C-alpha positions in Angstrom: 15.1 36.3 -2.0 17.2 33.6 -0.1 14.5 30.1 -1.2 12.1 29.4 -4.3 8.7 30.4 -4.1 7.1 27.2 -4.6 9.6 24.3 -3.2 11.8 26.5 -1.2 14.7 25.5 -2.9 18.0 27.6 -1.6 19.1 29.6 -3.8 23.2 30.9 -3.8 24.4 34.2 -3.0 26.2 36.5 -4.7 29.8 35.7 -3.6 28.8 33.0 -1.5 31.4 30.2 -0.2 31.1 26.6 -0.6 28.4 27.3 -3.4 28.2 22.9 -3.6 26.4 22.5 0.2 23.6 25.3 -1.9 23.4 22.9 -4.6 23.6 19.6 -3.3 20.5 20.8 -0.8 17.8 21.6 -3.8 19.3 18.7 -5.6 18.0 16.5 -2.6 14.8 18.6 -2.0 14.0 17.8 -6.0 15.3 14.0 -5.9 12.6 13.5 -3.5 9.7 15.9 -4.6 9.5 15.5 -7.8 7.4 12.1 -8.1 6.7 12.3 -4.5 6.3 8.8 -2.7 5.7 9.2 0.8 7.0 6.2 3.0 4.0 6.3 5.8 1.6 9.8 7.2 1.8 8.0 10.7 5.3 8.3 11.9 5.8 11.2 14.8 9.6 10.4 15.4 11.7 9.0 12.4 12.5 5.7 11.6 15.3 3.7 12.6 16.7 3.4 9.9 15.9 5.8 6.7 17.8 5.2 3.4 19.1 8.4 1.8 16.0 10.2 -0.4 13.0 8.6 1.5 10.6 10.6 2.8 7.8 10.3 5.2 5.0 13.0 6.5 5.3 13.9 10.0 2.4 13.0 12.3 1.2 15.3 15.0 3.3 14.9 18.2 6.5 14.9 16.1 9.7 14.2 18.6 12.9 13.5 18.0 14.6 15.0 15.4 11.5 15.8 13.8 10.6 18.2 17.0 8.3 21.1 15.7 8.1 19.7 12.0 4.5 18.3 12.2 3.0 18.4 8.9 6.2 18.6 6.6 8.0 16.2 4.9 10.7 14.9 6.3 13.3 13.9 3.7 16.4 11.5 4.4 19.5 12.7 3.8 22.8 11.7 4.7 22.3 10.5 8.2 19.9 13.6 8.5 16.7 15.5 7.7 16.0 18.1 5.0 12.2 19.1 5.6 9.7 20.6 3.0 6.3 22.6 3.4 3.8 20.9 1.0 1.2 23.1 -0.6 -2.3 22.3 -1.8 -2.9 20.5 -4.8 0.4 18.4 -4.1 0.4 15.0 -5.1 2.1 11.9 -3.3 2.0 8.2 -3.7 2.1 6.4 0.1 3.9 3.3 0.3 2.2 1.6 3.1 -1.0 1.8 1.8 -1.0 1.6 -1.2 -2.7 5.0 -1.8 -2.4 8.2 -4.0 -3.2 11.1 -1.7 -3.6 15.0 -2.6 -2.8 17.7 0.2 -5.6 20.1 0.6 -3.6 23.2 2.4 -4.0 21.4 5.6 -3.5 17.6 5.3 -3.5 14.7 2.5 -6.5 13.0 1.9 -7.0 10.4 -0.6 -7.7 10.7 -4.3 -10.7 8.8 -5.5 -9.4 6.0 -8.0 -12.2 3.1 -7.2 -15.0 5.7 -5.2 -15.5 9.3 -4.1 -14.1 12.0 -2.3 -15.7 15.3 -1.2 -14.3 19.0 -1.4 -13.6 18.7 2.2 -12.0 15.3 2.4 -14.8 12.7 2.8 -14.7 10.2 1.0 -15.9 6.3 0.0 -13.0 4.2 -1.1 -12.3 0.7 -2.3 -9.0 -0.9 -1.7 -6.8 -3.8 -2.3 -3.8 -4.3 0.4 -1.5 -6.8 -0.5 0.9 -8.6 2.0 3.2 -12.0 2.0 2.7 -13.8 5.9 5.8 -16.4 6.4 4.3 -19.4 8.2 6.0 -19.9 11.5 6.5 -23.2 13.1 3.4 -23.0 15.2 -0.5 -23.8 15.6 -2.9 -21.5 14.7 -1.1 -18.0 14.1 -2.0 -14.3 13.5 -1.1 -12.1 10.7 1.2 -9.2 11.1 -0.8 -6.9 9.0 -4.5 -6.3 10.2 -7.3 -5.6 8.6 -7.8 -1.8 9.2 -10.3 -0.2 12.1 -13.4 0.2 10.7 -12.7 -1.2 7.4 -16.1 -2.4 5.6 -14.9 -6.0 4.4 -16.1 -8.5 1.0 -13.5 -10.6 1.0 -9.9 -12.0 1.8 -8.3 -14.0 -1.2 -5.0 -15.5 -0.9 -2.4 -17.9 -2.7 0.2 -20.3 -1.7 3.8 -18.7 -2.9 6.0 -21.1 -1.2 4.4 -24.8 -0.4 3.2 -25.3 3.1 5.2 -27.9 5.4 4.5 -30.0 8.0 2.3 -32.4 9.2 -1.1 -30.1 8.2 -2.4 -31.8 5.5 -4.7 -28.3 5.2 -5.7 -25.1 7.0 -8.4 -22.9 7.1 -8.5 -18.8 7.1 -10.2 -16.5 9.2 -10.0 -13.6 12.3 -10.2 -14.4 16.0 -13.4 -16.3 17.3 -14.2 -17.1 13.2 -11.0 -19.4 12.5 -12.9 -20.4 9.2 -14.6 -17.1 8.2 -12.3 -17.1 4.7 -12.3 -20.6 3.9 -11.5 -24.4 5.3 -9.7 -27.2 3.5 -7.2 -24.8 1.5 -4.8 -26.6 -0.1 -1.1 -26.4 1.2 0.6 -27.1 -2.2 2.3 -24.1 -4.9 -0.6 -21.6 -5.9 -3.3 -23.7 -3.9 -5.6 -20.8 -3.3 -8.6 -19.2 -1.0 -11.3 -17.0 -2.5 -12.8 -16.0 0.5 -15.8 -13.9 -0.3 -18.0 -12.7 2.2 -22.1 -13.2 1.9 -22.5 -10.2 3.4 -19.4 -7.5 3.9 -18.7 -7.6 7.4 -17.3 -4.1 9.3 -14.6 -4.2 12.1 -14.3 -1.5 14.6 -10.9 -2.2 15.3 -7.8 -3.3 13.9 -8.4 -7.4 12.9 -5.5 -9.7 11.7 -6.3 -12.9 9.8 -5.8 -16.2 11.7 -4.3 -19.0 9.9 -5.0 -22.6 11.1 -3.3 -26.0 9.9 -6.1 -28.6 9.8 -4.9 -32.5 10.7 -1.3 -31.4 12.0 1.4 -28.2 12.7 2.7 -26.2 10.5 6.4 -25.9 10.0 6.9 -23.4 7.0 5.9 -21.6 3.9 5.0 -18.4 2.7 1.1 -17.2 2.0 0.1 -13.9 -0.1 -2.8 -12.1 0.5 -5.0 -9.5 -1.1 -7.4 -7.9 2.1 -10.6 -6.5 -0.6 -12.3 -3.7 1.8 -14.1 -0.6 1.8 -12.7 2.5 3.6 -15.0 5.9 4.5 -13.6 9.3 5.0 -14.8 12.2 7.4 -15.4 15.4 6.1 -12.4 18.1 7.0 -11.8 19.6 10.2 -12.8 23.4 9.8 
């Protein structure tokens, strides 16, 4: 037996040389897998930078240093990678989506926190995703964070966390083609806010950025914190 049964930690062998190598590899795995935090489920190739100890679930089509490892967990270590095979029942927090996930033996499925998940992974999940947008020197501008495809949006809220500067006296918040969908005449001072509740929920069938538009002038700077309030619907698992 060369590995432990559950976490596949390497075991030292009798009369083994360089025992520290085996021990260190086991500690790296333990450090990442206990209270597991996955940076993302969507990457199929290693990120450009990966601090030691950060972990990713490898998506289909794995390439580069992750080739042949699809579905496994990649743990950054000393400029390279240590891999682990997730088992059914493992739990993980996914950093980029802020989602609690459980492995069902074939893939990661959302854990119901404010909704419901069926035994096969079909899900109704209410989500709030928060992000900051640094205002560029410009007129109307999209956010880099997008409303996810097939999300049913109930509201977008916002808070000015650094005063908005420039010649604009107010701003509006919306999406392409509906620039004031979530509010207009919004304040530019610190802690001004938008409470963009929709009268009817709206489903977006493709990724959609928010658009900030200046009113009465142009933007010069500032920062706004946004929260997307929406529901997502998961399909039953494959068979």
